C-alpha positions as MATLAB code, in Angstrom:
seq = 'XXXXXXXXXXXXXXXXXXXXXXXXXXXXXXXXXXXXXXXXXXXXXXXXXXXXXXXXXXXXXXXXXXXXXXXXXXXXXXXXXXXXXXXXXXXXXXXXXXXXXXXXXXXXXXXXXXXXXXXXXXXXXXXXXXXXXXXXXXXXXXXXXXXXXXXXXXXXXXXXXXXXXXXXXXXXXXXXXXXXXXXXXXXXXXXXXXXXXXXXXXXXXXXXXXXXXXXXXXXXXXXXXXXXXXXXXXXXXXXXXXXXXXXXXXXXXXXXXXXXXXXXXXXXXXXXXXXXXXXXXXXXXXXXXXXXXXXXXXXXXXXXXXXXXXXXXXXXXXXXXXXXXXXXXXXXXXXXXXXXXXXXXXXXXXXXXXXXXXXXXXXXXXXXXXXXXXXXXXXXXXXXXXXXXXXXXXXXXXXXXXXXXXXXXXXXXXXXXXXXXXXXXXXXXXXXXXXXXXXXXXXXXXXXXXXXXXXXXXXXXXXXXXXXXXXXXXXXXXXXXXXXXXXXXXXXXXXXXXXXXXXXXXXXXXXXXXXXXXXXXXXXXXXXXXXXXXXXXXXXXX';
ca = [
       0.539    0.197    0.138;
       1.378    3.748   -0.337;
       2.637    4.636    2.847;
       1.603    8.247    2.799;
      -1.625    8.558    4.284;
      -3.165   12.120    4.354;
      -6.660   11.520    6.135;
      -7.885    9.233    8.529;
     -11.421    7.783    8.844;
     -13.468    5.206   10.328;
     -15.830    4.940    7.443;
     -15.078    5.623    3.568;
     -18.783    5.808    1.395;
     -17.898    6.170   -1.810;
     -20.788    7.526   -4.144;
     -23.511   10.435   -2.418;
     -26.968    9.485   -4.223;
     -29.925    8.421   -2.010;
     -27.821    5.594   -0.745;
     -24.522    7.102    0.197;
     -26.500   10.312    1.903;
     -28.890    7.474    3.957;
     -25.681    6.018    5.442;
     -23.898    9.302    6.382;
     -27.113   10.162    8.145;
     -27.651    7.341    9.961;
     -23.565    7.249   10.678;
     -23.846   10.086   11.894;
     -26.627   10.036   14.034;
     -24.905    6.898   15.382;
     -21.568    9.191   15.955;
     -19.579    7.531   13.572;
     -17.130    9.326   12.012;
     -17.225    9.165    7.992;
     -15.860   10.781    5.085;
     -18.762   10.652    1.510;
     -17.510   11.283   -1.860;
     -19.301   11.225   -4.780;
     -18.006   12.364   -8.228;
     -20.953   14.390   -9.274;
     -20.632   17.815   -8.723;
     -24.197   17.872   -6.412;
     -27.229   16.389   -6.355;
     -29.626   14.707   -8.457;
     -31.285   17.051  -10.936;
     -33.460   14.807  -12.149;
     -37.289   13.859  -10.889;
     -36.876    9.829  -10.567;
     -36.685    8.017   -7.330;
     -40.100    9.271   -6.118;
     -41.427    6.448   -3.665;
     -40.342    6.088   -0.112;
     -42.200    3.342    1.421;
     -43.664    3.463    4.188;
     -40.694    1.485    6.303;
     -38.010    4.365    4.781;
     -40.335    7.445    6.050;
     -40.063    5.211    9.147;
     -36.146    5.224    9.753;
     -36.746    8.752    8.341;
     -38.547    9.464   11.440;
     -36.312    8.351   13.776;
     -33.674    9.629   12.127;
     -35.163   13.389   12.739;
     -35.333   14.147    8.490;
     -39.420   12.700    8.328;
     -40.975   16.537    9.012;
     -38.184   17.777    6.253;
     -38.959   14.773    3.399;
     -42.837   15.870    3.650;
     -42.096   19.038    3.166;
     -40.187   18.601    0.114;
     -42.728   16.556   -0.971;
     -45.740   18.804   -0.378;
     -46.781   19.340   -3.600;
     -47.631   15.521   -4.382;
     -48.705   15.276   -0.985;
     -52.263   14.429   -3.258;
     -51.111   12.771   -5.109;
     -52.084    8.484   -5.522;
     -52.149    5.840   -7.722;
     -51.821    4.232  -10.507;
     -53.665    4.311  -14.059;
     -53.930    2.981  -16.957;
     -55.237    4.360  -20.257;
     -55.437    4.757  -24.016;
     -54.599    8.159  -23.735;
     -55.424   11.145  -21.393;
     -58.541   12.289  -23.586;
     -60.170    8.598  -24.203;
     -62.164    6.497  -22.324;
     -60.451    3.263  -22.269;
     -59.106    3.731  -18.677;
     -58.569    2.077  -15.545;
     -57.274    2.364  -12.146;
     -54.269   -0.310  -10.840;
     -54.471    0.364   -7.409;
     -56.417    3.667   -6.860;
     -54.861    4.492   -3.165;
     -52.162    3.246   -1.407;
     -53.332    3.063    1.998;
     -57.138    2.748    1.689;
     -59.360    3.279    4.173;
     -56.237    4.482    6.575;
     -55.381    1.170    7.774;
     -51.802    1.645    7.650;
     -51.818    3.546   11.057;
     -52.615    0.250   12.894;
     -48.763   -0.614   12.008;
     -46.552    1.977   11.213;
     -46.178    6.073   13.416;
     -45.060    6.761    9.324;
     -46.796    6.406    5.963;
     -46.091    6.417    2.191;
     -44.263    9.232    0.937;
     -44.208   10.895   -2.256;
     -40.493   12.935   -2.877;
     -38.354   13.171   -6.156;
     -34.698   12.272   -5.531;
     -34.240   15.775   -6.458;
     -36.053   16.992   -3.817;
     -34.908   14.167   -1.178;
     -31.166   14.422   -1.580;
     -31.149   17.867   -0.894;
     -32.862   17.012    2.744;
     -30.688   13.733    3.448;
     -27.321   15.846    2.515;
     -28.181   19.257    4.843;
     -28.786   17.440    7.835;
     -25.639   14.808    6.987;
     -23.539   17.792    7.260;
     -25.267   19.281   10.335;
     -24.210   16.014   11.700;
     -20.889   16.318   10.854;
     -20.596   14.728    8.186;
     -17.716   15.314    5.569;
     -19.009   15.119    2.200;
     -17.293   15.674   -1.011;
     -19.074   16.387   -3.970;
     -16.437   16.564   -7.167;
     -14.551   14.020   -5.692;
     -13.413   10.372   -7.443;
     -12.369    7.307   -5.880;
      -9.760    6.730   -8.495;
      -8.074    3.118   -6.891;
      -8.420    1.084   -3.409;
      -6.215   -1.756   -1.801;
      -7.180   -3.223    1.629;
      -5.801   -5.298    4.460;
      -6.572   -6.969    7.660;
      -6.772   -3.680    9.344;
      -8.189   -1.406    7.186;
      -8.711    0.547    3.154;
      -6.340    2.432    1.445;
      -8.201    4.805   -1.120;
      -7.242    7.240   -3.501;
      -9.135   10.061   -3.976;
      -8.754   12.692   -6.835;
     -10.633   15.750   -6.875;
     -11.997   16.431  -10.852;
     -12.218   20.069  -10.721;
      -8.709   20.008   -9.719;
      -7.076   16.979   -9.842;
      -5.330   16.615   -6.503;
      -4.978   13.703   -5.322;
      -5.235   12.207   -1.716;
      -5.381    9.160    0.054;
      -7.769    7.670    2.772;
      -6.989    5.575    5.208;
     -10.228    3.744    6.438;
     -11.534    1.150    8.400;
     -14.064    0.107    6.555;
     -15.115    1.407    3.106;
     -19.211    1.595    1.875;
     -19.901    1.166   -1.816;
     -23.042    2.864   -2.946;
     -21.345    3.518   -6.013;
     -24.709    2.529   -8.893;
     -25.075   -0.387  -10.340;
     -21.986   -0.327  -12.804;
     -20.153    0.192   -9.177;
     -16.406    0.263  -10.206;
     -16.294   -1.191   -6.297;
     -17.912   -4.046   -6.524;
     -15.612   -4.815  -10.447;
     -12.767   -4.301   -8.244;
     -13.411   -6.986   -5.804;
     -14.608   -9.108   -8.974;
     -17.542  -10.281   -7.344;
     -20.304  -11.435   -9.350;
     -24.010  -11.069   -9.784;
     -26.966  -13.178  -10.265;
     -30.278  -12.846  -12.204;
     -32.375  -12.400  -14.847;
     -30.012   -9.488  -16.643;
     -31.532   -6.630  -18.639;
     -35.622   -6.550  -18.311;
     -35.930   -3.577  -20.662;
     -34.466    0.219  -21.086;
     -36.622    3.835  -21.425;
     -35.370    7.200  -22.006;
     -36.650    9.560  -19.032;
     -38.052   13.013  -20.882;
     -38.197   15.705  -18.550;
     -40.619   18.658  -20.470;
     -42.821   21.994  -19.740;
     -46.511   21.855  -20.904;
     -48.830   24.428  -19.164;
     -52.024   23.119  -20.867;
     -51.664   19.012  -19.817;
     -52.786   19.793  -16.186;
     -56.736   21.006  -17.507;
     -56.513   17.888  -19.414;
     -55.777   15.481  -16.489;
     -57.853   17.353  -14.216;
     -58.261   15.561  -11.058;
     -56.922   12.369  -11.764;
     -54.165   13.268   -9.467;
     -51.795    9.793   -9.748;
     -48.143    8.849   -9.181;
     -48.143    7.144  -12.877;
     -49.864    6.925  -15.824;
     -48.797    4.368  -17.978;
     -50.304    5.637  -21.365;
     -50.572    2.126  -23.338;
     -50.849    3.511  -27.733;
     -49.502    0.917  -29.654;
     -47.800    3.788  -31.421;
     -46.759    5.620  -28.350;
     -46.507    3.894  -25.466;
     -44.819    5.265  -22.183;
     -45.743    6.265  -18.615;
     -46.466    9.984  -17.754;
     -45.526   10.842  -14.379;
     -46.208   14.381  -12.574;
     -43.460   16.925  -10.677;
     -45.606   20.103  -10.052;
     -49.099   18.491  -11.150;
     -49.065   21.806  -13.433;
     -46.149   22.554  -15.688;
     -43.521   20.455  -15.561;
     -43.932   16.670  -16.342;
     -41.969   13.780  -17.207;
     -42.447   10.938  -19.770;
     -40.852    7.689  -20.044;
     -40.631    6.483  -23.735;
     -39.607    2.988  -24.446;
     -36.004    2.802  -25.731;
     -34.455   -0.387  -27.813;
     -30.834   -0.135  -27.796;
     -30.512   -3.914  -28.417;
     -32.113   -3.289  -31.561;
     -29.400   -0.711  -32.405;
     -31.524    2.421  -31.646;
     -28.793    4.609  -30.230;
     -30.216    7.583  -27.500;
     -29.155   10.174  -30.332;
     -32.203    9.057  -32.184;
     -34.301   10.278  -29.204;
     -34.674   14.319  -30.979;
     -36.752   16.932  -29.221;
     -39.196   16.501  -31.887;
     -39.411   12.496  -31.567;
     -39.812   13.128  -28.021;
     -42.447   15.981  -28.276;
     -44.480   14.106  -31.206;
     -44.235   11.012  -29.065;
     -45.687   12.999  -25.530;
     -48.827   14.489  -28.047;
     -50.133   11.098  -29.481;
     -49.204    9.015  -26.474;
     -51.497   11.763  -24.369;
     -54.410   11.953  -26.984;
     -53.279   16.169  -27.288;
     -51.955   16.537  -30.669;
     -51.911   20.340  -30.297;
     -50.227   19.935  -26.911;
     -47.540   22.556  -26.200;
     -44.405   20.731  -24.992;
     -40.932   22.466  -23.834;
     -38.373   19.239  -23.522;
     -36.354   20.158  -20.576;
     -34.454   16.778  -20.356;
     -33.626   13.375  -21.507;
     -31.876   10.695  -19.501;
     -31.720    6.600  -20.320;
     -32.205    4.447  -17.823;
     -31.877    0.308  -17.475;
     -34.230   -1.856  -15.181;
     -32.685   -4.758  -14.199;
     -32.820   -7.677  -11.896;
     -29.272   -8.591  -10.374;
     -28.008   -9.197   -7.179;
     -24.357   -9.356   -6.401;
     -23.222  -12.877   -4.988;
     -21.828  -11.560   -1.729;
     -22.615   -7.889   -0.358;
     -19.144   -7.863    1.460;
     -15.217   -8.862    0.526;
     -12.805   -7.984    4.098;
     -13.449   -4.620    5.223;
     -15.112   -3.543    1.653;
     -19.663   -3.563    1.817;
     -21.934   -2.783   -1.278;
     -25.237   -1.080   -0.855;
     -28.094    0.154   -2.879;
     -27.170   -0.525   -6.336;
     -23.677   -1.328   -6.328;
     -25.582   -4.845   -4.356;
     -28.490   -5.056   -6.196;
     -30.825   -3.670   -9.602;
     -34.254   -3.904   -9.561;
     -37.233   -2.860  -11.595;
     -38.287    0.467  -10.652;
     -42.331   -0.532  -10.627;
     -43.159   -0.827   -6.871;
     -39.978    1.492   -6.144;
     -38.656   -1.199   -4.291;
     -35.103   -1.018   -5.269;
     -34.554    3.182   -3.642;
     -35.859    1.829   -0.515;
     -34.232   -1.694   -0.231;
     -30.550    0.539   -0.807;
     -31.311    2.554    2.033;
     -32.822   -0.013    4.492;
     -29.598   -1.786    3.481;
     -27.901    1.432    4.745;
     -29.789    1.312    7.887;
     -28.523   -1.994    8.144;
     -25.248   -1.756    7.759;
     -24.918    1.413    9.538;
     -25.620    0.711   13.387;
     -23.599   -2.866   12.891;
     -20.401   -0.305   11.677;
     -21.143    1.599   15.076;
     -21.382   -1.038   16.967;
     -17.817   -2.821   15.791;
     -16.165    0.379   15.689;
     -17.579    1.139   18.835;
     -16.528   -2.316   20.704;
     -19.673   -3.685   21.769;
     -19.917   -5.691   18.507;
     -17.326   -8.607   17.356;
     -16.392   -8.141   13.547;
     -18.492  -11.436   13.126;
     -21.375   -8.851   13.672;
     -20.681   -7.598    9.994;
     -20.752  -10.923    8.773;
     -24.735  -10.884    9.209;
     -24.453   -8.015    6.576;
     -25.171  -10.553    4.132;
     -27.008  -13.417    5.280;
     -29.531  -10.844    6.156;
     -29.568   -7.959    3.169;
     -29.005  -10.676    0.400;
     -31.925  -12.433    0.510;
     -34.355   -9.983    0.958;
     -32.971   -8.192   -2.060;
     -33.265  -11.043   -3.935;
     -36.957  -11.523   -2.842;
     -37.349   -7.909   -3.603;
     -36.210   -8.472   -7.320;
     -38.449  -11.328   -8.037;
     -41.630   -8.808   -6.795;
     -40.409   -5.758   -8.348;
     -40.120   -7.548  -11.663;
     -43.424   -9.624  -11.801;
     -45.142   -6.142  -10.492;
     -43.661   -4.487  -14.115;
     -45.432   -7.121  -15.679;
     -48.521   -7.140  -14.024;
     -48.663   -3.232  -14.858;
     -47.392   -3.538  -18.383;
     -44.677   -1.226  -18.037;
     -43.938    0.626  -21.207;
     -40.764   -1.485  -23.167;
     -41.526   -4.705  -20.667;
     -43.105   -7.082  -22.235;
     -42.936  -10.110  -19.951;
     -46.641  -12.077  -19.130;
     -47.904  -11.631  -16.281;
     -46.782  -14.658  -13.608;
     -50.179  -16.467  -12.791;
     -48.966  -17.285   -9.350;
     -49.657  -15.646   -6.382;
     -47.431  -12.523   -4.575;
     -47.030  -11.025   -1.542;
     -49.084   -7.843   -0.973;
     -46.307   -4.671   -1.260;
     -47.218   -3.887    2.355;
     -45.755   -7.366    3.636;
     -42.912   -6.558    0.504;
     -41.921   -3.014    2.602;
     -42.713   -3.970    6.445;
     -42.835   -7.676    6.343;
     -40.046   -8.992    5.238;
     -37.505  -10.711    7.566;
     -34.306  -11.900    8.650;
     -34.075  -16.010    9.412;
     -30.580  -16.304    9.419;
     -28.301  -13.058   10.834;
     -27.134  -11.398   13.881;
     -30.491  -13.226   14.769;
     -30.674  -15.658   18.665;
     -33.530  -17.785   17.739;
     -34.451  -16.564   13.979;
     -36.926  -19.795   12.013;
     -34.259  -20.364    9.092;
     -37.302  -22.117    7.378;
     -39.544  -19.233    7.213;
     -39.700  -17.151    4.480;
     -38.065  -14.073    3.665;
     -41.342  -12.300    2.440;
     -44.395  -13.707    3.910;
     -47.492  -14.043    2.115;
     -48.886  -11.402    3.954;
     -48.162   -8.918    6.485;
     -49.008   -9.366   10.497;
     -46.996   -8.045   13.479;
     -44.881  -11.351   14.811;
     -43.082   -9.839   17.210;
     -40.715  -12.909   15.997;
     -36.885  -13.153   16.267;
     -35.627  -11.527   12.591;
     -38.908   -9.799   12.410;
     -39.442   -6.046   12.949;
     -40.608   -4.601   15.936;
     -44.355   -3.826   16.059;
     -45.669   -0.614   16.770;
     -47.517    0.884   19.338;
     -48.235    4.196   20.872;
     -46.996    4.585   24.381;
     -46.839    7.226   26.555;
     -43.652    8.328   28.878;
     -43.462   10.754   31.563;
     -46.943   12.202   29.667;
     -45.291   12.395   26.024;
     -46.597    9.700   23.208;
     -43.767    7.919   21.158;
     -44.386    4.987   19.118;
     -42.479    1.975   19.806;
     -40.063    2.539   17.066;
     -39.227    6.193   18.337;
     -36.946    3.763   21.236;
     -34.753    1.823   18.711;
     -32.395    3.781   17.260;
     -28.669    4.496   19.725;
     -28.956    0.843   21.703;
     -30.042   -2.817   22.404;
     -33.658   -2.464   24.078;
     -34.943   -4.679   25.853;
     -38.419   -4.588   26.778;
     -40.895   -6.884   29.626;
     -44.122   -5.992   31.002;
     -44.677   -5.113   35.198;
     -44.232   -8.326   36.125;
     -41.228   -8.507   34.479;
     -38.952   -7.038   37.264;
     -36.324   -9.461   36.992;
     -35.754   -8.702   33.835;
     -34.572   -5.619   33.570;
     -32.808   -5.725   36.270;
     -31.011   -8.554   35.202;
     -30.543   -7.308   31.564;
     -28.788   -4.430   32.799;
     -26.599   -6.054   34.478;
     -25.526   -8.400   32.073;
     -25.194   -5.452   28.991;
     -22.965   -4.000   31.508;
     -20.542   -7.050   32.205;
     -20.632   -7.098   28.511;
     -19.994   -3.095   27.699;
     -23.052   -3.252   25.675;
     -25.269   -0.176   25.284;
     -28.467   -1.298   26.566;
     -32.047    0.776   27.461;
     -34.170   -1.735   29.428;
     -37.948   -0.399   29.792;
     -41.142   -1.929   31.830;
     -44.150   -1.462   29.674;
     -47.632   -1.417   32.199;
     -49.772    0.806   33.800;
     -48.510    0.403   36.982;
     -46.881    3.508   38.801;
     -43.291    1.905   38.682;
     -43.534    0.741   34.777;
     -41.753    3.065   32.298;
     -43.279    2.917   29.224;
     -47.665    3.008   29.271;
     -49.588    1.563   26.556;
     -51.650    3.593   24.837;
     -55.742    2.863   24.375;
     -55.030   -0.317   26.568;
     -53.042   -2.257   23.543;
     -51.494   -5.359   25.014;
     -47.853   -5.183   24.406;
     -47.327   -8.651   25.153;
     -49.607   -9.659   22.558;
     -48.224   -8.050   20.015;
     -44.855   -9.074   20.311;
     -46.108  -12.955   21.253;
     -44.722  -13.368   24.410;
     -46.427  -13.571   28.042;
     -47.142  -11.056   30.651;
     -43.769  -11.851   32.259;
     -41.759  -12.768   29.266;
     -39.216  -10.017   27.348;
     -38.087   -9.019   24.470;
     -34.422   -7.737   22.987;
     -34.943   -5.398   19.858;
     -32.353   -4.189   18.272;
     -30.624   -0.261   17.541;
     -32.502   -1.142   13.644;
     -35.688   -2.026   15.340;
     -35.274   -5.598   14.274;
     -36.078   -8.680   17.083;
     -33.050  -10.021   18.211;
     -34.267  -12.190   20.948;
     -37.397  -12.730   23.339;
     -38.434  -15.249   25.626;
     -42.245  -15.835   26.322;
     -42.591  -16.118   29.939;
     -39.597  -16.088   33.202;
     -36.049  -17.933   32.725;
     -34.485  -19.523   35.624;
     -31.489  -17.521   35.388;
     -32.371  -14.229   33.023;
     -29.159  -12.282   33.116;
     -27.941  -15.207   31.900;
     -30.469  -15.433   29.185;
     -30.078  -11.941   28.569;
     -26.121  -12.394   28.253;
     -26.173  -15.107   25.573;
     -28.553  -13.587   23.856;
     -26.179  -10.278   23.524;
     -23.457  -12.284   22.634;
     -25.086  -14.432   20.090;
     -26.423  -11.295   17.973;
     -22.777   -9.133   18.592;
     -20.648  -11.663   18.158;
     -19.028  -11.618   21.317;
     -18.233  -15.332   21.358;
];
């Protein structure tokens, strides 16, 4: 390795799009010093990646940026549903679904909800908060090369403006550098999956009269199915700014240059069914839908996250959400290992947990594209039963990984969503009162391991604290009940024990990422040893 080192940092993040910025935000919240480098000069200018599912918004809630994201997304707050139509002016129209959360049933399961926020609006919110937390984020800086040994990674960085090169020594490197990831290629990590699915050109344009044609059909997207001019129409501000995804066929030799302004204007007019529509093209960007998952998510001290680890069809916005959740899963594990309260073996659970989720989710995204007849995708919809979107967003689980007592025979994504409190699943949400302040149980999970027990579980609380102190593990222990000595009171008579699948004298151990690490359905003969063994197993402490 190059003996000259200009900077030293615990974590180096390569890539400053949604996933890299999320990794910076989550690490910053956990007090982990890090450096992020992004080759582009700033955040995205193109309105894409707009669907943020309920799990992502839960993470952003805990990270303190949910309100800022919703403010940035306010212009599309009333947009719901996917419309399919031959044109905007004909009678052949059908809602593939009208509401994301019909009847508001999601409120039973989460303190958050879905949010339609385009990447160009979301990234600045993440960037601002990450910097406020002390993150060192350098745009216009690219990774030239890297080498690693048993103790860390040496990375050569170059300023794209000045050409200045610096060597940074990091203990760990997180590669969030996109689907063509140079880091993944350098590591020689292969991919599996269906490969290329279809190609589109994303066209941004202004059309002042289009809002009159759309009227009160405030859709998330409209799939326009005219065989001579199909595509997907997406609102940017519901007034003048729009995006149109037009099918592109480079596999047939069609060059990107073929999408002239004149061709794009004619295509949009024909697709919408408005021959004289005033269209001003403001930008074009090619994109490729694929189904690929990396064969492994790490090599030594280098980890893949987001598109560098998996590619998915955009239908359902599964890809960006899965990537953000990768970053969240990895961040607490890096913080625990760097903080000395977990063993290096904890980091091995990253691939074991996140890769199966990506594989199943990528398959679901491809199936959803076929179901919706996404423009440019000619796959025939399958006839098998598909898991619902909520099962994919909130119901995914880790049968194996940093979990004690998980069931490896359980599916990664169940057919339907039902919170169970099982080890490896997302901890259920319920509203609680703490000293008169209302909070979600999910708000408890970020900085430390958390043990929950009921009024009859007094022994668990003291034992958990002793076990954690002995292992030097940060742990918060709460008694949940309506008694004067209880720490948290369930709101409206909710039964926290039943929701978590334990008895009144049971206990549940939850990881900082909000996933159940272990549970005991009832009392234990030696609660201190039980909690201590669970902590050692989950955190790789031997």
